[in-house]
All heavy atoms as TSV, in Angstrom:
chain	resi	resn	atom	element	x	y	z
A	1	MET	N	N	-43.978	0.428	-21.521
A	1	MET	CA	C	-43.632	1.757	-21.907
A	1	MET	C	C	-42.433	1.690	-22.886
A	1	MET	O	O	-41.585	0.742	-22.720
A	1	MET	CB	C	-43.139	2.573	-20.654
A	1	MET	CG	C	-42.548	3.956	-21.073
A	1	MET	SD	S	-41.940	4.771	-19.407
A	1	MET	CE	C	-43.518	4.929	-18.557
A	2	THR	N	N	-42.375	2.610	-23.884
A	2	THR	CA	C	-41.217	2.459	-24.803
A	2	THR	C	C	-40.035	3.222	-24.314
A	2	THR	O	O	-40.166	3.986	-23.411
A	2	THR	CB	C	-41.767	3.180	-26.216
A	2	THR	OG1	O	-42.024	4.600	-25.926
A	2	THR	CG2	C	-43.025	2.439	-26.740
A	3	VAL	N	N	-38.970	2.980	-24.973
A	3	VAL	CA	C	-37.757	3.644	-24.542
A	3	VAL	C	C	-37.884	5.096	-24.794
A	3	VAL	O	O	-37.513	5.944	-24.002
A	3	VAL	CB	C	-36.536	3.022	-25.272
A	3	VAL	CG1	C	-35.327	3.933	-25.133
A	3	VAL	CG2	C	-36.331	1.652	-24.912
A	4	HIS	N	N	-38.533	5.447	-25.978
A	4	HIS	CA	C	-38.712	6.865	-26.245
A	4	HIS	C	C	-39.513	7.515	-25.218
A	4	HIS	O	O	-39.061	8.753	-24.669
A	4	HIS	CB	C	-39.371	7.060	-27.620
A	4	HIS	CG	C	-39.763	8.426	-27.961
A	4	HIS	ND1	N	-38.821	9.198	-28.350
A	4	HIS	CD2	C	-40.892	9.097	-28.009
A	4	HIS	CE1	C	-39.390	10.447	-28.692
A	4	HIS	NE2	N	-40.697	10.388	-28.473
A	5	LYS	N	N	-40.545	6.995	-24.640
A	5	LYS	CA	C	-41.352	7.635	-23.723
A	5	LYS	C	C	-40.730	7.674	-22.372
A	5	LYS	O	O	-40.918	8.491	-21.492
A	5	LYS	CB	C	-42.722	6.819	-23.542
A	5	LYS	CG	C	-43.780	7.130	-24.568
A	5	LYS	CD	C	-45.115	6.628	-24.146
A	5	LYS	CE	C	-46.026	7.766	-24.113
A	5	LYS	NZ	N	-47.247	7.937	-23.896
A	6	ALA	N	N	-39.715	6.668	-22.103
A	6	ALA	CA	C	-39.099	6.753	-20.756
A	6	ALA	C	C	-37.856	7.662	-20.697
A	6	ALA	O	O	-37.360	7.856	-19.724
A	6	ALA	CB	C	-38.575	5.256	-20.550
A	7	GLN	N	N	-37.535	8.394	-21.780
A	7	GLN	CA	C	-36.321	9.325	-21.708
A	7	GLN	C	C	-36.732	10.416	-20.647
A	7	GLN	O	O	-37.809	10.953	-20.580
A	7	GLN	CB	C	-36.295	9.965	-23.092
A	7	GLN	CG	C	-35.583	9.171	-24.036
A	7	GLN	CD	C	-35.190	9.756	-25.477
A	7	GLN	OE1	O	-36.117	10.325	-25.997
A	7	GLN	NE2	N	-33.956	9.699	-25.721
A	8	GLY	N	N	-35.625	10.612	-19.913
A	8	GLY	CA	C	-35.731	11.571	-18.784
A	8	GLY	C	C	-36.265	10.953	-17.471
A	8	GLY	O	O	-36.374	11.594	-16.553
A	9	SER	N	N	-36.679	9.739	-17.496
A	9	SER	CA	C	-37.211	8.930	-16.346
A	9	SER	C	C	-36.197	7.974	-15.961
A	9	SER	O	O	-35.385	7.400	-16.656
A	9	SER	CB	C	-38.573	8.228	-16.657
A	9	SER	OG	O	-39.551	9.257	-17.075
A	10	GLU	N	N	-36.229	7.558	-14.627
A	10	GLU	CA	C	-35.491	6.459	-14.062
A	10	GLU	C	C	-36.354	5.566	-13.388
A	10	GLU	O	O	-37.388	5.975	-12.668
A	10	GLU	CB	C	-34.490	6.918	-13.061
A	10	GLU	CG	C	-33.284	7.643	-13.843
A	10	GLU	CD	C	-32.161	7.945	-12.725
A	10	GLU	OE1	O	-32.532	8.043	-11.555
A	10	GLU	OE2	O	-31.007	8.092	-13.133
A	11	PHE	N	N	-35.976	4.283	-13.304
A	11	PHE	CA	C	-36.787	3.218	-12.748
A	11	PHE	C	C	-35.899	2.320	-11.955
A	11	PHE	O	O	-34.641	2.109	-12.390
A	11	PHE	CB	C	-37.554	2.415	-13.717
A	11	PHE	CG	C	-38.422	3.383	-14.477
A	11	PHE	CD1	C	-37.965	3.713	-15.821
A	11	PHE	CD2	C	-39.690	3.495	-14.292
A	11	PHE	CE1	C	-38.771	4.554	-16.700
A	11	PHE	CE2	C	-40.553	4.388	-14.947
A	11	PHE	CZ	C	-40.106	4.950	-16.139
A	12	ASP	N	N	-36.204	1.787	-10.832
A	12	ASP	CA	C	-35.395	0.811	-10.087
A	12	ASP	C	C	-34.955	-0.301	-10.974
A	12	ASP	O	O	-33.688	-0.664	-11.150
A	12	ASP	CB	C	-35.998	0.331	-8.734
A	12	ASP	CG	C	-36.134	1.359	-7.768
A	12	ASP	OD1	O	-35.294	2.398	-7.831
A	12	ASP	OD2	O	-37.052	1.289	-7.008
A	13	THR	N	N	-35.937	-0.966	-11.721
A	13	THR	CA	C	-35.609	-2.132	-12.531
A	13	THR	C	C	-36.221	-1.787	-13.933
A	13	THR	O	O	-37.340	-1.333	-14.004
A	13	THR	CB	C	-36.341	-3.349	-11.958
A	13	THR	OG1	O	-35.777	-3.635	-10.668
A	13	THR	CG2	C	-35.932	-4.589	-12.840
A	14	VAL	N	N	-35.392	-2.150	-14.931
A	14	VAL	CA	C	-35.886	-2.027	-16.337
A	14	VAL	C	C	-35.792	-3.361	-16.980
A	14	VAL	O	O	-34.658	-4.063	-16.944
A	14	VAL	CB	C	-35.028	-1.001	-17.100
A	14	VAL	CG1	C	-35.340	-1.014	-18.580
A	14	VAL	CG2	C	-35.259	0.314	-16.543
A	15	GLU	N	N	-36.813	-3.815	-17.565
A	15	GLU	CA	C	-36.926	-5.122	-18.396
A	15	GLU	C	C	-36.874	-4.644	-19.822
A	15	GLU	O	O	-37.826	-3.870	-20.202
A	15	GLU	CB	C	-38.217	-5.924	-18.062
A	15	GLU	CG	C	-38.371	-6.218	-16.676
A	15	GLU	CD	C	-37.879	-7.705	-16.492
A	15	GLU	OE1	O	-37.592	-8.394	-17.512
A	15	GLU	OE2	O	-37.743	-8.184	-15.221
A	16	LEU	N	N	-35.897	-4.953	-20.630
A	16	LEU	CA	C	-35.842	-4.694	-22.052
A	16	LEU	C	C	-36.025	-5.823	-22.866
A	16	LEU	O	O	-35.202	-6.732	-22.795
A	16	LEU	CB	C	-34.410	-4.005	-22.346
A	16	LEU	CG	C	-34.209	-3.483	-23.666
A	16	LEU	CD1	C	-35.195	-2.281	-24.020
A	16	LEU	CD2	C	-32.828	-2.980	-23.744
A	17	VAL	N	N	-37.090	-5.959	-23.599
A	17	VAL	CA	C	-37.569	-7.015	-24.518
A	17	VAL	C	C	-37.172	-6.634	-25.891
A	17	VAL	O	O	-37.916	-5.694	-26.441
A	17	VAL	CB	C	-38.910	-7.373	-24.232
A	17	VAL	CG1	C	-39.245	-8.608	-25.224
A	17	VAL	CG2	C	-39.201	-7.710	-22.849
A	18	LEU	N	N	-36.309	-7.233	-26.490
A	18	LEU	CA	C	-35.972	-7.055	-27.882
A	18	LEU	C	C	-36.488	-8.028	-28.891
A	18	LEU	O	O	-36.785	-9.127	-28.364
A	18	LEU	CB	C	-34.373	-6.915	-28.110
A	18	LEU	CG	C	-33.820	-5.903	-27.143
A	18	LEU	CD1	C	-32.277	-5.896	-27.379
A	18	LEU	CD2	C	-34.273	-4.465	-27.427
A	19	PRO	N	N	-36.548	-7.794	-30.179
A	19	PRO	CA	C	-37.056	-8.711	-31.070
A	19	PRO	C	C	-36.196	-9.953	-31.293
A	19	PRO	O	O	-35.014	-9.817	-30.891
A	19	PRO	CB	C	-37.186	-7.869	-32.426
A	19	PRO	CG	C	-36.327	-6.786	-32.268
A	19	PRO	CD	C	-36.275	-6.444	-30.780
A	20	ASP	N	N	-36.606	-10.895	-31.989
A	20	ASP	CA	C	-35.859	-12.215	-32.152
A	20	ASP	C	C	-34.756	-11.922	-33.172
A	20	ASP	O	O	-33.786	-12.734	-33.162
A	20	ASP	CB	C	-36.795	-13.299	-32.610
A	20	ASP	CG	C	-37.696	-13.710	-31.506
A	20	ASP	OD1	O	-37.465	-13.459	-30.289
A	20	ASP	OD2	O	-38.841	-14.262	-31.926
A	21	GLU	N	N	-34.902	-11.095	-34.120
A	21	GLU	CA	C	-33.964	-10.783	-35.189
A	21	GLU	C	C	-33.344	-9.524	-35.021
A	21	GLU	O	O	-33.987	-8.569	-34.629
A	21	GLU	CB	C	-34.692	-10.928	-36.591
A	21	GLU	CG	C	-35.225	-12.383	-36.746
A	21	GLU	CD	C	-34.234	-13.444	-36.855
A	21	GLU	OE1	O	-33.160	-13.111	-37.363
A	21	GLU	OE2	O	-34.429	-14.584	-36.423
A	22	PRO	N	N	-32.178	-9.264	-35.530
A	22	PRO	CA	C	-31.738	-7.905	-35.527
A	22	PRO	C	C	-32.460	-6.877	-36.416
A	22	PRO	O	O	-33.119	-7.364	-37.335
A	22	PRO	CB	C	-30.357	-8.136	-36.195
A	22	PRO	CG	C	-29.788	-9.428	-35.860
A	22	PRO	CD	C	-31.197	-10.240	-35.949
A	23	ASN	N	N	-32.436	-5.649	-35.996
A	23	ASN	CA	C	-33.165	-4.779	-36.551
A	23	ASN	C	C	-32.489	-3.399	-36.772
A	23	ASN	O	O	-31.786	-2.877	-35.830
A	23	ASN	CB	C	-34.496	-4.443	-35.753
A	23	ASN	CG	C	-35.558	-3.585	-36.421
A	23	ASN	OD1	O	-35.138	-2.354	-36.755
A	23	ASN	ND2	N	-36.750	-3.917	-36.546
A	24	PRO	N	N	-32.538	-2.762	-38.054
A	24	PRO	CA	C	-31.611	-1.569	-38.132
A	24	PRO	C	C	-32.083	-0.375	-37.204
A	24	PRO	O	O	-31.190	0.554	-36.963
A	24	PRO	CB	C	-31.915	-1.160	-39.591
A	24	PRO	CG	C	-32.943	-2.137	-40.187
A	24	PRO	CD	C	-33.222	-3.120	-39.153
A	25	LEU	N	N	-33.255	-0.393	-36.562
A	25	LEU	CA	C	-33.634	0.658	-35.716
A	25	LEU	C	C	-33.058	0.422	-34.237
A	25	LEU	O	O	-32.917	1.367	-33.487
A	25	LEU	CB	C	-35.093	0.641	-35.458
A	25	LEU	CG	C	-35.925	1.128	-36.762
A	25	LEU	CD1	C	-37.422	1.095	-36.526
A	25	LEU	CD2	C	-35.459	2.465	-37.236
A	26	LEU	N	N	-32.432	-0.722	-33.941
A	26	LEU	CA	C	-31.870	-1.126	-32.783
A	26	LEU	C	C	-30.405	-0.617	-32.870
A	26	LEU	O	O	-29.620	-1.266	-33.512
A	26	LEU	CB	C	-31.905	-2.476	-32.355
A	26	LEU	CG	C	-33.328	-3.026	-32.089
A	26	LEU	CD1	C	-33.184	-4.534	-31.839
A	26	LEU	CD2	C	-33.947	-2.367	-30.880
A	27	THR	N	N	-29.975	0.466	-32.207
A	27	THR	CA	C	-28.633	0.945	-32.277
A	27	THR	C	C	-27.992	1.115	-30.956
A	27	THR	O	O	-28.548	0.850	-30.033
A	27	THR	CB	C	-28.675	2.451	-32.883
A	27	THR	OG1	O	-29.323	3.289	-31.970
A	27	THR	CG2	C	-29.363	2.517	-34.252
A	28	ARG	N	N	-26.707	1.277	-31.012
A	28	ARG	CA	C	-25.937	1.347	-29.883
A	28	ARG	C	C	-26.501	2.480	-28.937
A	28	ARG	O	O	-26.639	2.373	-27.671
A	28	ARG	CB	C	-24.490	1.696	-30.304
A	28	ARG	CG	C	-23.543	2.041	-29.132
A	28	ARG	CD	C	-22.122	2.389	-29.707
A	28	ARG	NE	N	-21.057	1.895	-28.761
A	28	ARG	CZ	C	-20.655	0.643	-28.726
A	28	ARG	NH1	N	-20.924	-0.214	-29.562
A	28	ARG	NH2	N	-19.670	0.316	-27.938
A	29	GLU	N	N	-26.739	3.638	-29.490
A	29	GLU	CA	C	-27.278	4.762	-28.816
A	29	GLU	C	C	-28.617	4.558	-28.179
A	29	GLU	O	O	-28.964	4.925	-27.049
A	29	GLU	CB	C	-27.425	6.044	-29.693
A	29	GLU	CG	C	-26.005	6.449	-30.090
A	29	GLU	CD	C	-25.417	5.840	-31.301
A	29	GLU	OE1	O	-26.174	4.931	-31.879
A	29	GLU	OE2	O	-24.418	6.036	-31.657
A	30	TRP	N	N	-29.553	3.778	-28.811
A	30	TRP	CA	C	-30.827	3.310	-28.419
A	30	TRP	C	C	-30.673	2.408	-27.180
A	30	TRP	O	O	-31.327	2.670	-26.137
A	30	TRP	CB	C	-31.607	2.747	-29.461
A	30	TRP	CG	C	-33.047	2.345	-29.110
A	30	TRP	CD1	C	-34.014	3.210	-29.269
A	30	TRP	CD2	C	-33.573	1.172	-28.589
A	30	TRP	NE1	N	-35.182	2.584	-28.876
A	30	TRP	CE2	C	-34.938	1.455	-28.319
A	30	TRP	CE3	C	-32.894	0.036	-28.176
A	30	TRP	CZ2	C	-35.668	0.324	-27.768
A	30	TRP	CZ3	C	-33.736	-0.946	-27.655
A	30	TRP	CH2	C	-35.056	-0.922	-27.478
A	31	LEU	N	N	-29.753	1.484	-27.304
A	31	LEU	CA	C	-29.497	0.564	-26.114
A	31	LEU	C	C	-29.062	1.313	-24.833
A	31	LEU	O	O	-29.515	1.051	-23.753
A	31	LEU	CB	C	-28.496	-0.555	-26.547
A	31	LEU	CG	C	-28.950	-1.735	-27.256
A	31	LEU	CD1	C	-27.955	-2.663	-27.573
A	31	LEU	CD2	C	-30.172	-2.461	-26.466
A	32	TYR	N	N	-28.134	2.345	-25.156
A	32	TYR	CA	C	-27.659	3.132	-24.010
A	32	TYR	C	C	-28.796	3.876	-23.301
A	32	TYR	O	O	-28.844	3.965	-22.116
A	32	TYR	CB	C	-26.602	4.106	-24.546
A	32	TYR	CG	C	-26.171	5.085	-23.355
A	32	TYR	CD1	C	-25.315	4.626	-22.502
A	32	TYR	CD2	C	-26.739	6.337	-23.259
A	32	TYR	CE1	C	-24.908	5.489	-21.360
A	32	TYR	CE2	C	-26.437	7.206	-22.319
A	32	TYR	CZ	C	-25.548	6.831	-21.238
A	32	TYR	OH	O	-25.202	7.559	-20.236
A	33	THR	N	N	-29.654	4.401	-24.287
A	33	THR	CA	C	-30.803	5.193	-23.651
A	33	THR	C	C	-31.716	4.280	-22.695
A	33	THR	O	O	-32.066	4.580	-21.693
A	33	THR	CB	C	-31.665	5.843	-24.826
A	33	THR	OG1	O	-30.884	6.743	-25.428
A	33	THR	CG2	C	-32.888	6.521	-24.182
A	34	ALA	N	N	-31.965	3.127	-23.252
A	34	ALA	CA	C	-32.816	2.062	-22.604
A	34	ALA	C	C	-32.090	1.783	-21.320
A	34	ALA	O	O	-32.726	1.751	-20.141
A	34	ALA	CB	C	-33.050	0.874	-23.390
A	35	ALA	N	N	-30.823	1.450	-21.283
A	35	ALA	CA	C	-30.012	0.867	-20.037
A	35	ALA	C	C	-29.858	2.054	-19.101
A	35	ALA	O	O	-29.829	1.689	-17.839
A	35	ALA	CB	C	-28.662	0.412	-20.565
A	36	SER	N	N	-29.832	3.210	-19.504
A	36	SER	CA	C	-29.517	4.289	-18.548
A	36	SER	C	C	-30.751	4.614	-17.894
A	36	SER	O	O	-30.713	5.450	-16.860
A	36	SER	CB	C	-28.879	5.456	-19.274
A	36	SER	OG	O	-29.802	6.007	-20.179
A	37	ARG	N	N	-31.920	4.151	-18.103
A	37	ARG	CA	C	-33.051	4.402	-17.296
A	37	ARG	C	C	-33.236	3.601	-15.976
A	37	ARG	O	O	-33.970	3.855	-15.130
A	37	ARG	CB	C	-34.433	3.960	-18.146
A	37	ARG	CG	C	-34.650	4.716	-19.427
A	37	ARG	CD	C	-34.627	6.266	-19.406
A	37	ARG	NE	N	-33.364	6.625	-19.941
A	37	ARG	CZ	C	-32.856	7.855	-19.524
A	37	ARG	NH1	N	-33.349	8.522	-18.697
A	37	ARG	NH2	N	-31.715	8.231	-20.087
A	38	ALA	N	N	-32.306	2.507	-15.976
A	38	ALA	CA	C	-32.370	1.602	-14.776
A	38	ALA	C	C	-31.404	2.127	-13.733
A	38	ALA	O	O	-30.167	2.495	-13.914
A	38	ALA	CB	C	-31.900	0.288	-15.179
A	39	ARG	N	N	-31.979	2.277	-12.500
A	39	ARG	CA	C	-31.082	2.747	-11.306
A	39	ARG	C	C	-30.273	1.574	-10.815
A	39	ARG	O	O	-29.184	1.731	-10.350
A	39	ARG	CB	C	-32.099	3.184	-10.151
A	39	ARG	CG	C	-32.701	4.519	-10.370
A	39	ARG	CD	C	-33.363	5.033	-9.075
A	39	ARG	NE	N	-34.208	6.174	-9.395
A	39	ARG	CZ	C	-35.529	6.130	-9.563
A	39	ARG	NH1	N	-36.212	4.982	-9.194
A	39	ARG	NH2	N	-36.408	7.105	-9.781
A	40	THR	N	N	-30.994	0.404	-10.485
A	40	THR	CA	C	-30.270	-0.667	-9.947
A	40	THR	C	C	-30.198	-1.982	-10.707
A	40	THR	O	O	-29.266	-2.784	-10.534
A	40	THR	CB	C	-30.936	-0.970	-8.610
A	40	THR	OG1	O	-32.366	-1.344	-8.825
A	40	THR	CG2	C	-30.765	0.116	-7.608
A	41	GLN	N	N	-31.174	-2.248	-11.514
A	41	GLN	CA	C	-31.252	-3.508	-12.237
A	41	GLN	C	C	-31.707	-3.394	-13.602
A	41	GLN	O	O	-32.719	-2.694	-13.909
A	41	GLN	CB	C	-32.037	-4.483	-11.515
A	41	GLN	CG	C	-31.986	-5.826	-12.033
A	41	GLN	CD	C	-32.555	-6.956	-11.108
A	41	GLN	OE1	O	-33.732	-6.548	-10.602
A	41	GLN	NE2	N	-32.029	-8.053	-10.984
A	42	LEU	N	N	-30.980	-4.013	-14.636
A	42	LEU	CA	C	-31.393	-4.079	-16.015
A	42	LEU	C	C	-31.490	-5.535	-16.472
A	42	LEU	O	O	-30.506	-6.290	-16.320
A	42	LEU	CB	C	-30.388	-3.315	-16.920
A	42	LEU	CG	C	-30.576	-3.358	-18.333
A	42	LEU	CD1	C	-31.934	-2.719	-18.889
A	42	LEU	CD2	C	-29.327	-2.763	-19.103
A	43	ARG	N	N	-32.576	-5.838	-17.044
A	43	ARG	CA	C	-32.748	-7.285	-17.474
A	43	ARG	C	C	-33.091	-7.125	-19.068
A	43	ARG	O	O	-34.003	-6.523	-19.428
A	43	ARG	CB	C	-33.869	-8.002	-16.847
A	43	ARG	CG	C	-33.641	-8.214	-15.444
A	43	ARG	CD	C	-34.886	-8.908	-14.823
A	43	ARG	NE	N	-34.760	-8.836	-13.325
A	43	ARG	CZ	C	-35.782	-8.758	-12.568
A	43	ARG	NH1	N	-37.066	-8.637	-13.019
A	43	ARG	NH2	N	-35.603	-8.748	-11.328
A	44	ILE	N	N	-32.117	-7.729	-19.717
A	44	ILE	CA	C	-32.288	-7.629	-21.292
A	44	ILE	C	C	-32.720	-9.069	-21.647
A	44	ILE	O	O	-32.005	-10.058	-21.442
A	44	ILE	CB	C	-31.019	-7.217	-21.989
A	44	ILE	CG1	C	-30.666	-5.853	-21.487
A	44	ILE	CG2	C	-31.134	-7.241	-23.488
A	44	ILE	CD1	C	-29.271	-5.437	-21.995
A	45	HIS	N	N	-33.898	-9.218	-22.382
A	45	HIS	CA	C	-34.357	-10.352	-23.046
A	45	HIS	C	C	-34.134	-10.331	-24.446
A	45	HIS	O	O	-34.865	-9.621	-25.290
A	45	HIS	CB	C	-35.842	-10.528	-22.758
A	45	HIS	CG	C	-36.116	-10.510	-21.165
A	45	HIS	ND1	N	-36.138	-11.693	-20.489
A	45	HIS	CD2	C	-36.550	-9.556	-20.486
A	45	HIS	CE1	C	-36.514	-11.324	-19.213
A	45	HIS	NE2	N	-36.627	-9.981	-19.196
A	46	ALA	N	N	-32.966	-10.835	-24.892
A	46	ALA	CA	C	-32.541	-10.968	-26.313
A	46	ALA	C	C	-31.412	-11.941	-26.499
A	46	ALA	O	O	-30.762	-12.220	-25.627
A	46	ALA	CB	C	-32.099	-9.520	-26.870
A	47	SER	N	N	-31.401	-12.336	-27.720
A	47	SER	CA	C	-30.234	-13.189	-28.041
A	47	SER	C	C	-28.924	-12.345	-28.152
A	47	SER	O	O	-28.946	-11.150	-28.339
A	47	SER	CB	C	-30.466	-13.957	-29.401
A	47	SER	OG	O	-30.354	-12.943	-30.424
A	48	ARG	N	N	-27.750	-13.031	-28.050
A	48	ARG	CA	C	-26.432	-12.363	-28.183
A	48	ARG	C	C	-26.349	-11.714	-29.566
A	48	ARG	O	O	-25.786	-10.700	-29.724
A	48	ARG	CB	C	-25.307	-13.352	-27.809
A	48	ARG	CG	C	-25.259	-13.828	-26.430
A	48	ARG	CD	C	-24.008	-14.657	-26.292
A	48	ARG	NE	N	-23.943	-15.190	-24.830
A	48	ARG	CZ	C	-23.240	-14.740	-24.014
A	48	ARG	NH1	N	-22.516	-13.800	-24.183
A	48	ARG	NH2	N	-23.266	-15.294	-22.772
A	49	GLU	N	N	-26.939	-12.357	-30.438
A	49	GLU	CA	C	-26.857	-11.946	-31.891
A	49	GLU	C	C	-27.468	-10.725	-32.044
A	49	GLU	O	O	-27.037	-9.663	-32.644
A	49	GLU	CB	C	-27.466	-12.984	-32.836
A	49	GLU	CG	C	-27.640	-12.477	-34.288
A	49	GLU	CD	C	-28.439	-13.460	-35.168
A	49	GLU	OE1	O	-29.138	-14.211	-34.620
A	49	GLU	OE2	O	-28.225	-13.282	-36.334
A	50	VAL	N	N	-28.698	-10.451	-31.476
A	50	VAL	CA	C	-29.497	-9.237	-31.488
A	50	VAL	C	C	-28.709	-8.080	-30.812
A	50	VAL	O	O	-28.560	-6.939	-31.300
A	50	VAL	CB	C	-30.883	-9.402	-31.038
A	50	VAL	CG1	C	-31.440	-8.128	-30.932
A	50	VAL	CG2	C	-31.653	-10.264	-31.977
A	51	ILE	N	N	-28.079	-8.445	-29.622
A	51	ILE	CA	C	-27.423	-7.365	-28.790
A	51	ILE	C	C	-26.150	-6.990	-29.632
A	51	ILE	O	O	-25.850	-5.812	-29.739
A	51	ILE	CB	C	-27.141	-7.880	-27.464
A	51	ILE	CG1	C	-28.400	-8.131	-26.676
A	51	ILE	CG2	C	-26.144	-6.960	-26.692
A	51	ILE	CD1	C	-28.313	-8.781	-25.296
A	52	ALA	N	N	-25.307	-7.903	-30.148
A	52	ALA	CA	C	-24.171	-7.583	-30.737
A	52	ALA	C	C	-24.573	-6.745	-32.158
A	52	ALA	O	O	-23.898	-5.799	-32.307
A	52	ALA	CB	C	-23.441	-8.894	-31.271
A	53	ALA	N	N	-25.473	-7.196	-32.712
A	53	ALA	CA	C	-25.910	-6.364	-33.979
A	53	ALA	C	C	-26.284	-4.941	-33.654
A	53	ALA	O	O	-25.833	-3.908	-34.324
A	53	ALA	CB	C	-27.005	-7.013	-34.806
A	54	ALA	N	N	-27.101	-4.706	-32.508
A	54	ALA	CA	C	-27.287	-3.448	-32.111
A	54	ALA	C	C	-26.142	-2.569	-31.620
A	54	ALA	O	O	-25.985	-1.321	-32.019
A	54	ALA	CB	C	-28.334	-3.535	-30.909
A	55	LEU	N	N	-25.145	-3.225	-31.034
A	55	LEU	CA	C	-24.081	-2.547	-30.524
A	55	LEU	C	C	-23.098	-2.073	-31.712
A	55	LEU	O	O	-22.397	-1.137	-31.588
A	55	LEU	CB	C	-23.234	-3.344	-29.596
A	55	LEU	CG	C	-23.770	-3.633	-28.166
A	55	LEU	CD1	C	-22.988	-4.500	-27.416
A	55	LEU	CD2	C	-24.096	-2.288	-27.498
A	56	GLN	N	N	-23.180	-2.797	-32.807
A	56	GLN	CA	C	-22.492	-2.459	-34.027
A	56	GLN	C	C	-23.060	-1.330	-34.858
A	56	GLN	O	O	-22.470	-0.701	-35.688
A	56	GLN	CB	C	-22.146	-3.645	-34.811
A	56	GLN	CG	C	-21.227	-4.615	-34.209
A	56	GLN	CD	C	-21.012	-5.860	-35.028
A	56	GLN	OE1	O	-21.561	-6.103	-36.028
A	56	GLN	NE2	N	-20.390	-6.834	-34.325
A	57	GLN	N	N	-24.356	-1.149	-34.691
A	57	GLN	CA	C	-25.145	-0.259	-35.443
A	57	GLN	C	C	-25.150	1.168	-34.652
A	57	GLN	O	O	-25.578	1.247	-33.603
A	57	GLN	CB	C	-26.599	-0.692	-35.494
A	57	GLN	CG	C	-27.532	0.130	-36.481
A	57	GLN	CD	C	-27.298	-0.185	-37.977
A	57	GLN	OE1	O	-26.518	-0.930	-38.312
A	57	GLN	NE2	N	-28.044	0.646	-38.645
A	58	HIS	N	N	-24.699	2.249	-35.322
A	58	HIS	CA	C	-24.766	3.585	-34.863
A	58	HIS	C	C	-25.893	4.209	-35.477
A	58	HIS	O	O	-26.184	4.237	-36.655
A	58	HIS	CB	C	-23.387	4.228	-35.147
A	58	HIS	CG	C	-22.286	3.731	-34.387
A	58	HIS	ND1	N	-21.979	3.982	-33.068
A	58	HIS	CD2	C	-21.405	2.719	-34.621
A	58	HIS	CE1	C	-20.963	3.339	-32.646
A	58	HIS	NE2	N	-20.548	2.487	-33.559
A	59	THR	N	N	-26.389	5.357	-34.694
A	59	THR	CA	C	-27.488	6.159	-35.150
A	59	THR	C	C	-26.816	7.149	-36.211
A	59	THR	O	O	-25.705	7.701	-36.072
A	59	THR	CB	C	-27.968	7.067	-34.079
A	59	THR	OG1	O	-28.551	6.252	-33.068
A	59	THR	CG2	C	-29.037	7.977	-34.447
A	60	ARG	N	N	-27.434	7.308	-37.321
A	60	ARG	CA	C	-27.096	8.228	-38.360
A	60	ARG	C	C	-28.087	9.328	-38.452
A	60	ARG	O	O	-29.234	9.149	-38.760
A	60	ARG	CB	C	-27.025	7.371	-39.822
A	60	ARG	CG	C	-26.427	8.242	-40.797
A	60	ARG	CD	C	-26.231	7.527	-42.057
A	60	ARG	NE	N	-25.986	8.314	-43.223
A	60	ARG	CZ	C	-26.698	8.453	-44.350
A	60	ARG	NH1	N	-27.604	7.538	-44.593
A	60	ARG	NH2	N	-26.379	9.323	-45.220
A	61	ARG	N	N	-27.490	10.425	-38.042
A	61	ARG	CA	C	-28.406	11.653	-38.209
A	61	ARG	C	C	-28.255	12.437	-39.478
A	61	ARG	O	O	-27.048	12.620	-39.915
A	61	ARG	CB	C	-28.089	12.539	-36.985
A	61	ARG	CG	C	-28.500	11.910	-35.613
A	61	ARG	CD	C	-28.317	12.856	-34.605
A	61	ARG	NE	N	-28.960	12.341	-33.315
A	61	ARG	CZ	C	-28.449	11.462	-32.535
A	61	ARG	NH1	N	-27.321	10.900	-32.790
A	61	ARG	NH2	N	-29.146	11.079	-31.614
A	62	ILE	N	N	-29.335	12.829	-40.056
A	62	ILE	CA	C	-29.264	13.762	-41.280
A	62	ILE	C	C	-29.895	15.066	-40.848
A	62	ILE	O	O	-31.072	15.140	-40.554
A	62	ILE	CB	C	-29.971	13.092	-42.453
A	62	ILE	CG1	C	-29.457	11.681	-42.739
A	62	ILE	CG2	C	-30.021	13.917	-43.610
A	62	ILE	CD1	C	-30.245	10.828	-43.686
A	63	ASN	N	N	-29.115	16.065	-40.874
A	63	ASN	CA	C	-29.492	17.380	-40.423
A	63	ASN	C	C	-29.653	18.404	-41.516
A	63	ASN	O	O	-30.158	19.523	-41.195
A	63	ASN	CB	C	-28.752	17.995	-39.252
A	63	ASN	CG	C	-27.217	18.086	-39.755
A	63	ASN	OD1	O	-26.827	18.127	-40.893
A	63	ASN	ND2	N	-26.375	18.266	-38.784
A	64	GLY	N	N	-29.356	18.134	-42.727
A	64	GLY	CA	C	-29.461	19.150	-43.816
A	64	GLY	C	C	-28.309	19.969	-43.993
A	64	GLY	O	O	-28.365	20.789	-44.886
A	65	LEU	N	N	-27.267	20.001	-43.079
A	65	LEU	CA	C	-26.108	20.997	-43.127
A	65	LEU	C	C	-25.132	20.392	-44.200
A	65	LEU	O	O	-24.818	19.215	-44.170
A	65	LEU	CB	C	-25.466	21.079	-41.760
A	65	LEU	CG	C	-26.344	21.774	-40.681
A	65	LEU	CD1	C	-25.587	21.776	-39.379
A	65	LEU	CD2	C	-26.851	23.125	-41.072
A	66	ARG	N	N	-24.586	21.348	-44.943
A	66	ARG	CA	C	-23.506	20.999	-45.861
A	66	ARG	C	C	-22.276	21.427	-45.367
A	66	ARG	O	O	-22.194	22.494	-44.934
A	66	ARG	CB	C	-23.859	21.594	-47.219
A	66	ARG	CG	C	-24.982	20.902	-47.963
A	66	ARG	CD	C	-24.984	21.481	-49.461
A	66	ARG	NE	N	-23.787	21.566	-50.083
A	66	ARG	CZ	C	-23.552	22.088	-51.249
A	66	ARG	NH1	N	-24.495	22.780	-51.804
A	66	ARG	NH2	N	-22.302	22.022	-51.818
A	67	PHE	N	N	-21.317	20.566	-45.580
A	67	PHE	CA	C	-19.904	20.901	-45.163
A	67	PHE	C	C	-19.028	20.904	-46.460
A	67	PHE	O	O	-18.962	19.720	-47.021
A	67	PHE	CB	C	-19.374	20.081	-44.123
A	67	PHE	CG	C	-19.951	20.129	-42.739
A	67	PHE	CD1	C	-21.037	19.241	-42.442
A	67	PHE	CD2	C	-19.826	21.200	-41.897
A	67	PHE	CE1	C	-21.780	19.273	-41.268
A	67	PHE	CE2	C	-20.435	21.211	-40.778
A	67	PHE	CZ	C	-21.462	20.346	-40.486
A	68	ASP	N	N	-18.480	21.947	-46.840
A	68	ASP	CA	C	-17.798	22.045	-48.100
A	68	ASP	C	C	-16.264	22.110	-47.816
A	68	ASP	O	O	-15.839	22.642	-46.874
A	68	ASP	CB	C	-18.172	23.082	-49.025
A	68	ASP	CG	C	-19.527	22.790	-49.653
A	68	ASP	OD1	O	-19.974	21.681	-49.854
A	68	ASP	OD2	O	-20.386	23.883	-49.717
């Protein structure tokens, strides 16, 4: 199941498998969403480099509103 499909659900254990290389789509907010699905146990399969890169990347939202 993808993190997106799991939103709003909880599971006792979550296994999070990340790619071998950092990816701009992996963001701090995405990791939080994935981690918050776990009730009791979270297992992350990734290198420290990939996790660190994701934690430094923030979601950038473009909503079309102008602020002058």
